[in-house]
C-alpha positions in Angstrom: 61.6 70.6 70.0 65.1 70.4 71.4 68.0 70.0 69.1 70.0 68.7 72.1 68.8 67.9 75.6 70.9 67.4 78.7 69.6 66.2 82.1 71.5 67.4 85.2 71.0 65.7 88.5 71.1 68.0 91.6 70.5 67.3 95.2 67.7 69.8 94.9 66.1 68.4 91.8 66.7 67.1 88.4 66.6 69.7 85.7 66.7 69.8 81.9 68.9 71.8 79.6 67.1 72.2 76.3 68.8 73.6 73.2 65.8 75.1 71.3 65.7 77.4 68.3 63.6 80.4 69.2 63.5 79.1 72.7 62.0 82.4 74.0 58.7 81.2 72.6 58.5 78.6 75.4 57.9 81.4 78.0 54.8 82.6 76.0 53.4 79.1 76.3 53.9 79.1 80.1 52.1 82.5 80.4 48.7 80.9 79.6 48.7 79.0 82.9 51.2 80.7 85.1 52.2 84.0 86.7 55.6 84.8 85.3 58.0 87.3 86.8 60.9 88.2 84.5 64.4 89.5 85.6 66.2 90.5 82.5 69.4 92.2 81.4 68.2 95.6 80.2 70.5 95.5 77.1 69.1 92.1 76.2 65.6 93.4 76.6 66.3 96.3 74.1 68.1 94.1 71.6 65.6 91.2 71.6 62.3 92.8 72.4 61.0 91.9 68.9 61.5 88.2 69.7 59.7 88.5 73.1 56.5 90.4 72.6 55.1 88.6 75.6 57.3 90.7 77.9 54.4 93.2 78.0 52.1 90.5 79.6 54.2 89.2 82.4 53.3 89.9 86.1 56.7 91.5 86.8 59.3 92.9 84.4 62.5 93.9 86.1 65.3 95.2 84.0 68.8 95.2 85.5 72.0 96.7 84.3 74.5 93.8 84.0 77.6 95.3 85.8 79.7 94.0 88.7 78.5 97.0 90.7 74.9 95.8 90.4 75.7 92.2 91.4 75.2 92.8 95.1 72.8 92.5 98.0 71.3 95.9 97.3 70.1 94.8 93.8 68.7 91.5 95.3 66.8 93.5 97.9 65.3 95.8 95.2 64.3 92.8 93.1 62.7 91.1 96.0 60.7 94.2 97.1 59.3 94.5 93.5 58.3 90.9 93.3 56.6 91.1 96.7 54.7 94.2 95.8 53.5 92.4 92.7 52.2 89.6 94.8 54.6 86.8 93.9 53.6 83.4 95.3 55.4 80.0 95.8 53.5 78.7 92.7 54.8 81.4 90.4 57.8 81.2 88.1 60.8 83.6 88.0 62.3 83.7 84.5 65.9 85.0 84.4 67.2 86.2 81.0 70.8 87.3 80.7 74.4 86.4 81.4 76.2 85.4 84.5 75.5 88.6 86.5 71.8 88.5 85.9 71.9 84.8 86.6 73.6 85.4 90.0 71.2 88.1 91.2 68.1 86.3 89.8 69.0 83.0 91.3 70.0 84.5 94.7 66.6 86.3 94.8 64.7 83.1 93.8 66.5 81.1 96.6 65.9 83.5 99.5 62.4 84.7 98.6 59.7 82.6 100.4 62.5 80.0 101.1 62.8 79.2 97.4 60.8 79.8 94.2 61.2 77.9 91.0 63.1 79.7 88.3 63.8 79.2 84.6 67.0 80.4 83.0 67.6 81.7 79.5 71.3 82.3 79.3 72.1 85.0 76.7 75.9 85.1 76.8 78.3 82.4 75.6 79.9 82.3 79.1 76.5 81.5 80.6 75.4 79.0 77.9 78.6 77.0 77.9 79.4 77.1 81.6 77.6 79.0 84.4 74.1 77.9 83.5 74.6 74.5 85.2 76.1 73.5 88.5 73.9 75.4 91.0 76.6 77.8 92.2 75.5 81.4 92.8 77.6 84.3 94.1 77.1 88.0 94.6 79.6 90.7 95.6 79.9 92.4 99.0 81.4 95.9 98.9 84.7 95.3 97.0 84.8 91.6 97.7 83.9 89.5 94.7 81.4 86.6 95.0 81.7 86.4 98.8 78.0 85.9 99.4 77.1 82.5 97.9 74.4 79.8 97.8 73.5 76.8 95.7 70.2 77.0 93.9 69.8 75.4 90.4 67.1 76.5 88.0 64.1 74.2 87.3 64.9 74.4 83.6 67.4 75.9 81.3 66.6 77.0 77.7 69.6 77.6 75.5 68.6 79.8 72.5 71.7 80.3 70.3 70.1 83.3 68.6 70.9 85.4 71.6 74.6 85.1 70.7 74.1 86.9 67.4 74.0 90.3 69.1 77.2 89.7 71.2 80.4 91.6 70.5 83.3 89.4 69.2 85.1 90.0 72.5 82.2 88.4 74.4 82.4 85.4 72.1 86.2 85.1 72.7 85.5 85.4 76.5 83.1 82.5 76.4 85.5 80.4 74.4 87.9 80.7 77.4 85.6 78.5 79.4 85.2 76.1 76.5 88.9 75.7 76.3 89.2 75.1 80.0 86.8 72.2 80.2 88.1 70.5 77.1 91.6 70.7 78.6 90.3 69.2 81.8 88.5 66.4 79.9 91.5 65.0 78.1 93.4 64.4 74.9 90.5 63.6 72.6 88.5 66.8 73.5 91.6 69.0 73.4 92.4 67.7 69.9 89.0 68.7 68.8 89.4 72.3 70.0 92.9 72.4 68.5 91.3 71.5 65.1 88.2 73.7 65.3 89.2 76.8 67.2 88.9 79.2 64.2 85.6 77.6 63.3 84.2 78.2 66.8 84.8 81.9 66.4 83.0 82.2 63.0 80.4 79.4 62.8 77.6 79.2 65.3 76.6 75.7 64.2 80.1 74.5 65.2 80.0 76.6 68.4 76.7 75.1 69.4 78.2 71.6 69.4 81.0 72.9 71.6 78.6 74.5 74.0 76.8 71.2 74.4 80.0 69.2 74.9 81.2 71.8 77.4 78.1 71.3 79.5 78.4 67.5 79.2 82.0 67.7 80.6 80.9 70.1 83.4 77.9 68.0 84.3 80.1 64.9 84.9 82.1 67.0 87.4 79.4 68.8 89.3 77.3 65.7 89.7 80.2 64.2 91.6 80.7 67.2 93.8 77.8 69.7 93.5 78.8 71.7 96.6 82.3 72.3 95.5 83.9 70.4 98.4 86.9 68.8 96.6 86.7 67.3 93.1 84.8 70.2 91.5 87.7 72.5 92.4 89.4 71.5 89.1 86.8 73.8 87.4 88.7 76.7 88.9 91.6 75.9 86.5 92.7 79.4 85.3 90.3 81.1 87.7 92.6 81.9 90.6 94.9 84.0 88.4 92.1 85.0 86.1 90.0 86.6 88.9 93.1 88.4 90.2 93.8 89.9 86.8 90.1 90.9 86.4 90.3 92.6 89.8 93.8 94.1 89.1 92.5 95.7 85.8 89.1 96.7 87.5 87.3 94.3 85.1 88.8 95.7 82.0 89.8 92.1 81.2 86.6 90.1 80.5 86.2 87.0 82.6 86.8 84.3 80.0 89.9 86.1 78.7 91.1 86.3 82.3 90.6 82.6 82.6 92.6 82.1 79.4 95.5 84.2 80.9 95.1 82.3 84.2 95.5 78.9 82.5 98.6 80.2 80.8 100.1 81.3 84.1 99.1 78.1 85.8 100.7 76.1 83.0 103.9 78.2 83.2 104.2 77.6 86.9 103.5 73.9 86.3 106.3 73.8 83.8 108.7 75.6 86.1 107.9 73.1 88.9 108.6 70.2 86.5 105.0 69.0 86.3 104.8 69.4 82.5 107.4 69.7 79.8 108.0 72.8 77.8 106.7 71.0 74.7 103.3 70.3 76.4 103.1 73.9 77.7 103.8 75.3 74.2 101.2 72.9 72.6 98.5 74.1 75.0 99.6 77.7 74.7 99.4 77.6 70.9 95.6 77.3 71.3 95.0 79.4 74.4 97.1 82.4 73.1 94.7 82.6 70.2 92.1 83.5 72.8 94.0 86.4 74.4 93.7 89.5 72.3 96.4 91.5 74.0 100.0 92.3 73.0 101.4 92.5 76.5 100.4 92.0 80.1 101.4 94.1 83.1 100.4 93.3 86.7 103.7 93.8 88.4 102.7 95.7 91.5 103.4 92.7 93.8 101.9 94.3 96.9 98.6 94.9 95.1 98.6 91.6 93.3 99.3 89.8 96.6 96.5 91.6 98.3 94.1 90.6 95.6 95.2 86.9 95.7 94.8 86.8 99.4 91.1 87.9 99.1 90.4 84.7 97.1 88.1 82.3 98.8 90.7 79.6 98.2 93.4 81.3 100.4 93.4 79.7 103.8 95.4 82.4 105.6 98.7 80.7 104.8 98.6 79.2 101.3 96.5 79.6 98.2 94.9 76.6 96.5 96.0 76.7 92.9 94.8 74.5 90.1 97.8 73.3 88.1 98.4 71.1 85.1 100.2 67.8 85.2 99.2 67.1 81.6 96.2 67.4 79.3 93.4 65.8 81.2 95.4 65.8 84.4 94.4 69.0 86.2 94.9 69.0 89.9 94.9 71.2 93.0 98.0 72.2 94.9 98.5 74.7 97.8 101.2 77.3 97.4 102.4 80.2 99.5 101.9 83.7 98.1 105.6 84.6 98.4 108.1 86.5 96.2 109.0 83.3 94.4 105.4 82.7 93.5 104.8 86.3 92.4 108.1 86.3 90.4 106.9 83.3 88.4 103.7 85.2 87.5 106.0 88.1 86.4 108.1 85.8 84.3 105.1 84.7 82.3 104.2 88.3 81.6 107.8 89.0 80.4 107.8 86.1 77.9 104.2 86.8 76.7 
């Protein structure tokens, strides 16, 4: 029985997001009448094997290491070959269990295999539960280029089982909260006041965190249902991501994604303030919350040549200008094109100096 249920409307199909205690048991029920093929984060398989005894009875069990190096076409090919050898058909289900990396390779495989196979997603990280599980977007890496091969292919069902979060390191929880802060800032004053009030509780109390996961998906659903294919309006969900992705790349993924997004929002807000879009008081108010989510004493990304090269690899760079999501106020997050010039790079430096 769902504690919460969310219904997401996609051009491909309508799909449910069910918040279920011990949600992993749902897959055992499916096994009685269906061929199930599981793609799972190998670490999750080890940590939660006791909750999933049915893993020994599935038609395919494919364990994947969840690293950026494994999020590529070679991994997709290996998964597809295994599934084909095991006789997968269009009527079977692929069950994907893991975080964003496993979601990407699993969904990519499910989309291209036999022109599309139904898949069920059990997100196991906070980032996946509060953000990436809905919205249909799938991306894998090509050589050193991040998320350059992409499709849209939503799951047929999402099962959010909060117990997976129990085994996460605190840094992974902090990373996920970066995405929660992002959508609550996009949503507006009421939602931002809530995270201002409850930030410390989110870190320590899963019952509070669960409510924020649900609310984050509600906010994101409203956006992706208006622009599923990321043509225009959905771009606001990239708030913090342009700079966040560049910092992830600059540090060779030493900075986790959601913390990169938190730093990215801070940089975007600083640039917004310097351009006169928000007051220093508004920037400081937002920063007083976001800075709690950045566990570093200093930032250093001052190799302009390298940083510029990374920024120009972003999908949102059109050859002349970079589409940056900036802040004109809480709940007023918009897109603006900016040249990647010395003035732009110096503003990024200025933020690091005052951090």
